[in-house]
Backbone bond lengths (Angstrom), bond angles and torsions (degrees), N, CA, C in turn:
res aa  C-N    CA-C-N  psi(-1)  N-CA   C-N-CA  omega(-1)  CA-C   N-CA-C  phi
1 X - - - 1.441 - - 1.523 108.58 -
2 X 1.326 116.50 131.43 1.450 122.56 179.74 1.521 109.03 -91.86
3 X 1.319 115.79 126.76 1.460 120.11 178.37 1.521 108.68 -90.85
4 X 1.315 116.28 128.75 1.456 121.17 178.84 1.520 107.95 -95.56
5 X 1.330 114.74 124.22 1.464 120.05 -179.56 1.523 109.77 -96.11
6 X 1.318 114.98 142.23 1.460 120.10 175.09 1.527 108.16 -72.84
7 X 1.331 118.00 160.03 1.467 120.11 176.01 1.526 111.67 -55.73
8 X 1.325 116.05 -37.83 1.468 119.92 178.35 1.529 110.70 -64.03
9 X 1.331 116.77 -45.72 1.469 120.39 179.55 1.519 110.47 -63.60
10 X 1.312 116.84 -37.85 1.463 120.13 178.15 1.528 110.10 -62.45
11 X 1.338 117.31 -44.29 1.462 120.26 179.16 1.524 111.54 -65.10
12 X 1.324 116.28 -36.58 1.459 120.43 176.95 1.527 110.15 -64.97
13 X 1.324 115.95 -47.16 1.465 120.17 177.50 1.526 110.96 -60.56
14 X 1.333 116.60 -41.16 1.473 120.62 178.08 1.526 111.28 -61.41
15 X 1.329 117.49 -39.96 1.467 121.25 178.69 1.529 110.31 -63.62
16 X 1.327 116.78 -42.76 1.469 120.77 178.34 1.535 110.43 -64.00
17 X 1.358 115.74 -47.26 1.468 119.72 -178.30 1.521 111.35 -64.34
18 X 1.315 116.83 -40.15 1.460 121.13 179.14 1.527 110.90 -62.78
19 X 1.320 116.30 -42.78 1.470 120.35 178.82 1.528 110.95 -63.87
20 X 1.328 116.18 -40.98 1.479 119.81 178.20 1.521 109.86 -66.25
21 X 1.326 117.51 -43.27 1.470 121.06 179.30 1.533 110.60 -59.10
22 X 1.332 116.40 -46.55 1.472 120.11 179.17 1.528 110.93 -60.54
23 X 1.331 116.73 -39.78 1.467 120.45 179.31 1.530 110.80 -66.27
24 X 1.323 116.58 -41.57 1.464 120.30 178.62 1.530 111.10 -62.97
25 X 1.327 116.56 -40.56 1.464 121.11 177.88 1.529 110.19 -61.29
26 X 1.325 116.12 -33.93 1.470 121.10 179.32 1.528 111.94 -80.32
27 X 1.341 116.36 -2.63 1.456 120.05 177.11 1.520 115.07 94.97
28 X 1.287 117.89 6.46 1.468 121.10 177.86 1.522 107.76 -82.14
29 X 1.327 116.04 120.55 1.463 119.92 -177.57 1.529 113.27 -126.52
30 X 1.307 117.81 -6.66 1.459 121.53 -179.53 1.529 109.92 -67.15
31 X 1.349 115.86 126.96 1.474 120.93 -178.37 1.523 112.18 -55.63
32 X 1.300 116.53 -43.39 1.465 120.63 -178.82 1.524 111.67 -62.67
33 X 1.332 116.48 -44.10 1.469 120.33 178.67 1.527 111.03 -66.10
34 X 1.328 117.09 -40.74 1.467 120.50 179.13 1.534 111.42 -64.36
35 X 1.327 116.66 -37.46 1.466 120.85 177.41 1.530 110.27 -64.76
36 X 1.325 116.28 -43.65 1.468 120.61 178.45 1.530 110.24 -61.59
37 X 1.306 117.02 -43.24 1.472 121.90 179.60 1.527 110.64 -63.32
38 X 1.328 116.72 -44.33 1.468 120.88 179.13 1.532 110.65 -64.80
39 X 1.325 116.70 -42.03 1.468 120.22 179.35 1.529 111.21 -64.85
40 X 1.326 116.42 -37.39 1.464 120.40 177.87 1.533 110.16 -64.98
41 X 1.327 116.93 -42.40 1.465 120.77 178.06 1.529 110.53 -62.35
42 X 1.336 116.81 -40.19 1.463 121.12 177.77 1.528 110.91 -63.63
43 X 1.325 116.73 -44.21 1.460 121.10 179.19 1.533 111.04 -62.15
44 X 1.338 116.48 -43.38 1.464 120.28 178.39 1.526 111.14 -62.68
45 X 1.317 116.72 -41.67 1.464 121.78 178.38 1.537 110.21 -62.31
46 X 1.322 116.32 -47.89 1.459 121.73 -179.38 1.526 111.34 -63.22
47 X 1.334 117.09 -42.99 1.461 120.68 178.52 1.524 111.32 -63.17
48 X 1.327 116.66 -38.24 1.470 120.87 178.24 1.530 110.10 -63.62
49 X 1.336 117.15 -44.59 1.468 120.55 176.91 1.530 110.90 -59.94
50 X 1.318 115.96 -41.37 1.463 120.71 179.28 1.522 112.01 -63.38
51 X 1.329 116.70 -45.36 1.469 120.41 178.38 1.528 110.90 -61.75
52 X 1.324 116.31 -43.57 1.465 120.21 179.58 1.537 110.73 -63.48
53 X 1.318 116.96 -39.76 1.466 120.74 178.60 1.526 110.73 -65.42
54 X 1.328 117.30 -41.26 1.460 120.35 178.24 1.530 111.03 -65.40
55 X 1.319 117.02 -40.24 1.472 120.44 177.52 1.532 110.60 -63.06
56 X 1.331 116.72 -41.08 1.459 121.30 178.91 1.531 109.85 -65.86
57 X 1.329 116.86 -41.21 1.459 120.84 176.51 1.530 110.19 -57.93
58 X 1.331 116.82 -49.32 1.464 120.85 -178.77 1.525 111.36 -60.56
59 X 1.316 116.41 -39.61 1.465 120.37 178.21 1.533 110.71 -63.77
60 X 1.326 116.42 -49.38 1.457 121.11 -176.22 1.531 111.89 -68.87
61 X 1.319 117.44 -43.24 1.466 120.09 -176.28 1.530 110.16 -65.45
62 X 1.335 116.53 -30.27 1.454 121.39 178.10 1.519 113.66 -66.78
63 X 1.318 117.30 -15.55 1.468 121.84 -179.66 1.529 112.91 -88.99
64 X 1.336 117.41 -5.83 1.465 120.83 -174.30 1.526 110.93 -99.44
65 X 1.320 115.67 118.61 1.465 120.65 179.30 1.522 112.59 -67.53
66 X 1.323 117.38 -25.03 1.464 122.37 -176.95 1.540 111.71 -71.97
67 X 1.336 116.40 -12.72 1.463 121.29 179.38 1.530 108.48 -94.94
68 X 1.330 114.42 120.99 1.468 120.82 -177.28 1.535 110.88 -82.56
69 X 1.334 116.48 -47.03 1.462 121.68 -178.74 1.525 110.41 -148.31
70 X 1.318 114.46 152.40 1.465 121.94 172.75 1.523 106.29 -128.85
71 X 1.331 115.69 131.43 1.456 120.88 -177.50 1.516 109.84 -121.68
72 X 1.315 115.79 147.40 1.458 120.97 170.18 1.522 108.45 -73.77
73 X 1.320 117.94 169.44 1.470 120.18 179.98 1.533 111.35 -54.29
74 X 1.337 114.96 145.37 1.457 122.02 177.58 1.524 108.51 -99.07
75 X 1.300 117.11 98.37 1.451 120.15 173.27 1.516 115.02 82.81
76 X 1.309 113.17 174.97 1.464 122.16 -174.32 1.530 111.69 -67.59
77 X 1.335 117.86 -33.98 1.463 119.47 -178.34 1.530 110.85 -62.93
78 X 1.329 116.75 -42.67 1.464 119.90 176.30 1.519 110.36 -59.57
79 X 1.312 115.46 -44.80 1.466 119.66 -178.52 1.519 110.77 -63.18
80 X 1.323 116.91 -40.58 1.462 120.31 179.29 1.529 111.47 -66.65
81 X 1.327 116.68 -32.11 1.463 120.77 177.17 1.523 112.00 -78.91
82 X 1.322 116.55 -11.11 1.458 119.86 179.45 1.513 113.50 84.62
83 X 1.334 117.47 20.64 1.458 120.14 177.66 1.526 107.45 -74.01
84 X 1.333 115.35 123.12 1.460 120.38 -177.50 1.522 112.72 -91.28
85 X 1.314 117.09 -35.49 1.460 122.31 -179.60 1.523 108.80 -152.50
86 X 1.321 115.09 165.37 1.460 123.62 168.67 1.518 105.93 -122.70
87 X 1.318 117.42 141.52 1.464 121.56 179.33 1.522 109.39 -121.73
88 X 1.326 114.63 133.54 1.463 121.56 169.20 1.515 106.52 -111.41
89 X 1.327 115.49 117.11 1.456 121.22 -179.97 1.520 110.00 -86.35
90 X 1.306 114.98 166.22 1.453 121.85 175.29 1.530 109.02 -52.20
91 X 1.323 116.92 141.16 1.461 121.57 -176.72 1.524 113.02 -58.27
92 X 1.324 117.83 -24.25 1.462 120.83 -179.41 1.532 112.58 -62.15
93 X 1.332 117.02 -21.23 1.469 120.04 178.98 1.527 112.63 -82.90
94 X 1.331 116.57 -12.53 1.464 121.06 178.55 1.528 112.03 55.08
95 X 1.329 115.48 42.99 1.462 121.36 178.99 1.525 109.89 -112.64
96 X 1.322 115.81 148.06 1.466 118.66 172.91 1.532 109.95 -74.83
97 X 1.293 116.01 171.43 1.456 119.61 170.49 1.534 106.05 -63.48
98 X 1.329 116.68 133.90 1.466 120.25 -174.81 1.526 111.38 -121.26
99 X 1.330 116.00 140.55 1.458 119.76 175.97 1.522 110.51 -75.85
100 X 1.329 115.50 153.00 1.464 121.77 -178.69 1.521 109.53 -129.12
101 X 1.310 115.44 135.35 1.461 122.85 170.02 1.517 106.30 -111.65
102 X 1.324 116.75 121.69 1.457 122.70 -178.44 1.522 108.61 -97.52
103 X 1.314 115.97 127.75 1.459 121.94 -179.83 1.520 110.09 -119.91
104 X 1.324 115.88 161.72 1.467 120.54 -177.26 1.527 113.17 -107.61
105 X 1.337 117.50 7.43 1.466 120.42 175.85 1.520 109.35 -160.96
106 X 1.323 115.97 158.08 1.468 120.77 175.66 1.525 110.42 -64.05
107 X 1.312 116.35 -36.72 1.466 120.57 178.37 1.525 110.81 -59.84
108 X 1.337 116.64 -42.26 1.471 120.33 178.82 1.527 111.59 -67.09
109 X 1.334 117.15 -33.56 1.464 120.81 176.12 1.527 108.87 -62.95
110 X 1.331 116.63 -49.28 1.466 121.22 -178.52 1.531 111.19 -61.23
111 X 1.332 116.47 -42.23 1.463 120.08 179.83 1.527 111.00 -65.69
112 X 1.324 117.51 -39.35 1.468 121.31 179.14 1.529 110.37 -61.38
113 X 1.326 116.43 -43.43 1.464 121.05 -175.83 1.527 112.47 -80.77
114 X 1.322 117.14 -45.04 1.464 121.13 -171.80 1.523 114.26 -108.60
115 X 1.316 117.37 -15.26 1.456 119.86 -173.19 1.525 110.12 82.98
116 X 1.308 114.86 -170.68 1.459 121.07 178.01 1.524 108.08 -136.06
117 X 1.343 116.74 93.86 1.464 120.53 -176.77 1.529 113.33 -56.42
118 X 1.344 117.19 -32.49 1.468 119.87 -179.76 1.529 111.20 -62.88
119 X 1.323 115.77 -30.42 1.467 120.70 -179.96 1.527 111.96 -100.41
120 X 1.338 115.87 2.46 1.460 119.95 -179.77 1.521 112.69 71.00
121 X 1.329 116.89 28.19 1.458 121.93 -177.91 1.524 108.62 -106.76
122 X 1.336 116.14 132.05 1.456 120.80 176.14 1.518 110.92 -90.93
123 X 1.317 115.77 -177.61 1.458 121.34 176.97 1.526 109.60 -57.09
124 X 1.322 116.72 152.54 1.455 122.05 -179.16 1.529 110.21 -60.77
125 X 1.330 117.70 140.09 1.472 120.49 179.23 1.535 113.47 -55.59
126 X 1.326 117.81 -33.06 1.474 119.67 178.41 1.522 110.27 -66.02
127 X 1.322 117.11 -40.09 1.456 120.58 179.00 1.526 109.65 -63.09
128 X 1.310 116.05 -40.78 1.461 121.34 179.06 1.530 110.24 -69.34
129 X 1.340 117.01 -45.86 1.461 121.89 -179.68 1.518 111.73 -56.58
130 X 1.327 116.26 -40.91 1.452 120.82 -179.08 1.530 112.52 -88.58
131 X 1.307 116.71 8.74 1.458 120.29 176.63 1.521 114.21 58.30
132 X 1.347 116.45 26.86 1.456 120.64 -178.37 1.518 113.65 86.50
133 X 1.347 116.92 -7.66 1.469 120.72 -179.97 1.521 110.01 -82.86
134 X 1.314 116.00 55.56 1.462 122.32 178.90 1.533 107.11 -139.96
135 X 1.311 115.75 133.71 1.459 120.35 178.36 1.516 108.07 -83.15
136 X 1.315 117.52 126.85 1.463 122.48 179.73 1.525 106.53 -115.68
137 X 1.334 115.62 113.62 1.453 121.43 -169.42 1.526 111.23 -124.86
138 X 1.331 115.79 131.09 1.465 122.12 173.81 1.529 108.74 -88.58
139 X 1.317 115.97 120.67 1.463 120.48 172.05 1.530 109.03 -127.52
140 X 1.316 114.95 39.26 1.460 120.71 176.13 1.517 111.36 -64.10
141 X 1.325 115.42 173.88 1.469 121.34 -172.68 1.525 114.49 -60.56
142 X 1.327 118.11 -22.30 1.468 120.15 -179.21 1.530 112.72 -87.99
143 X 1.332 117.72 -3.60 1.462 122.15 -175.73 1.524 109.97 -90.92
144 X 1.334 115.16 120.95 1.464 118.77 174.75 1.535 108.46 -96.35
145 X 1.315 116.23 177.16 1.461 120.66 -175.24 1.529 111.89 -58.97
146 X 1.327 117.58 -42.70 1.471 120.27 -179.40 1.524 111.32 -62.16
147 X 1.345 117.24 -42.59 1.478 120.74 176.75 1.525 110.23 -61.66
148 X 1.317 115.18 -45.36 1.470 120.90 -179.56 1.531 110.16 -57.84
149 X 1.314 115.87 -50.33 1.457 121.03 -177.00 1.533 110.39 -61.29
150 X 1.317 117.37 -44.22 1.459 122.19 179.04 1.532 111.02 -59.03
151 X 1.328 116.43 -49.86 1.464 120.25 -176.71 1.531 111.82 -71.09
152 X 1.322 117.54 -34.97 1.466 119.75 176.23 1.528 109.68 -61.29
153 X 1.328 117.19 -47.28 1.456 119.91 -178.91 1.523 111.73 -66.83
154 X 1.331 117.93 -33.56 1.476 120.28 174.58 1.533 110.24 -63.36
155 X 1.314 116.63 -41.36 1.466 120.67 178.10 1.527 110.71 -65.90
156 X 1.321 116.81 -42.54 1.465 120.45 178.23 1.525 109.64 -61.28
157 X 1.327 117.46 -42.09 1.461 121.01 177.17 1.528 111.31 -61.92
158 X 1.335 116.59 -41.29 1.469 120.45 179.06 1.525 110.38 -59.80
159 X 1.331 116.01 -49.09 1.464 120.16 -178.93 1.528 110.28 -66.98
160 X 1.307 117.26 -39.52 1.464 120.81 -179.69 1.528 111.00 -63.05
161 X 1.348 117.51 -40.15 1.472 120.77 176.52 1.526 110.50 -61.27
162 X 1.325 116.53 -40.71 1.465 120.16 177.78 1.527 110.28 -63.07
163 X 1.325 116.39 -42.18 1.466 120.50 179.41 1.521 111.80 -67.91
164 X 1.330 117.17 -32.34 1.461 120.60 176.50 1.527 110.95 -61.58
165 X 1.315 116.21 -34.42 1.470 120.60 178.65 1.523 111.39 -77.41
166 X 1.326 114.78 -17.63 1.468 119.95 -178.54 1.524 109.45 -128.64
167 X 1.338 117.12 70.69 1.462 121.28 -178.74 1.534 111.31 -57.95
168 X 1.329 116.61 -34.31 1.459 119.46 178.15 1.532 110.47 -61.62
169 X 1.313 115.94 -38.42 1.469 120.27 177.37 1.517 110.73 -66.95
170 X 1.324 116.47 -43.61 1.460 120.41 -179.28 1.529 109.95 -54.60
171 X 1.324 116.69 -49.01 1.463 120.38 -178.07 1.524 111.14 -65.32
172 X 1.328 116.73 -42.41 1.469 119.74 178.76 1.519 110.67 -61.79
173 X 1.323 115.89 -44.14 1.458 119.71 -174.29 1.525 112.49 -72.83
174 X 1.299 117.51 -35.63 1.462 120.20 179.25 1.517 110.28 -63.28
175 X 1.328 116.98 -32.92 1.460 121.40 -177.57 1.525 113.68 -90.83
176 X 1.305 116.77 1.42 1.465 120.45 -179.07 1.511 110.65 -99.11
177 X 1.332 115.08 152.49 1.455 117.82 169.57 1.525 107.19 -87.34
178 X 1.315 116.73 170.44 1.458 120.51 -172.33 1.519 112.67 -62.13
179 X 1.329 118.65 -31.47 1.453 120.08 -176.12 1.524 112.23 -71.26
180 X 1.321 118.21 -24.31 1.458 119.44 179.53 1.538 111.52 -104.85
181 X 1.308 116.16 13.52 1.467 121.72 -177.77 1.519 112.31 -75.35
182 X 1.295 117.62 -27.25 1.455 121.12 -170.55 1.524 112.24 -52.73
183 X 1.300 115.65 132.53 1.465 122.31 -179.05 1.520 106.91 -101.42
184 X 1.278 116.08 126.23 1.478 119.52 -179.16 1.501 109.69 -125.21
């Protein structure tokens, strides 16, 4: 069976192979050291994609009049949960401040929300902690502003439907600041 790699996976593999090649040229031949070097290259590649996705998110979200404020994570707990931003929408939407997880691919969005049963991975702990009241947005390199806007509004609709079923939650959350928003 031939495995088809995505362009992103190919670039990731290329980064790992390039790092190993450079190490071999320098005379490093120990398997353990080569694995560490390849893993470091993968981490750097992934972090770069994440930074680019966050920058794209900030650019796109700044173009939306319906967004009142965007905040960076509040404290270490947000950072540990992987919260990338908080959004306060225009009061006309009657939404609380909502946490945002920024992803760099649709696949990563699906894995964050649903997990990956093939790999034995469940939904992300942040998604569970927030009871699904978290916007998960792909702003990877293939996402243009129109795609971003469409998916953001779909996520807002998803969360709003959940809040409609839980009016008590809606009122509690609207009156809370972001630090006491966490649902446990």
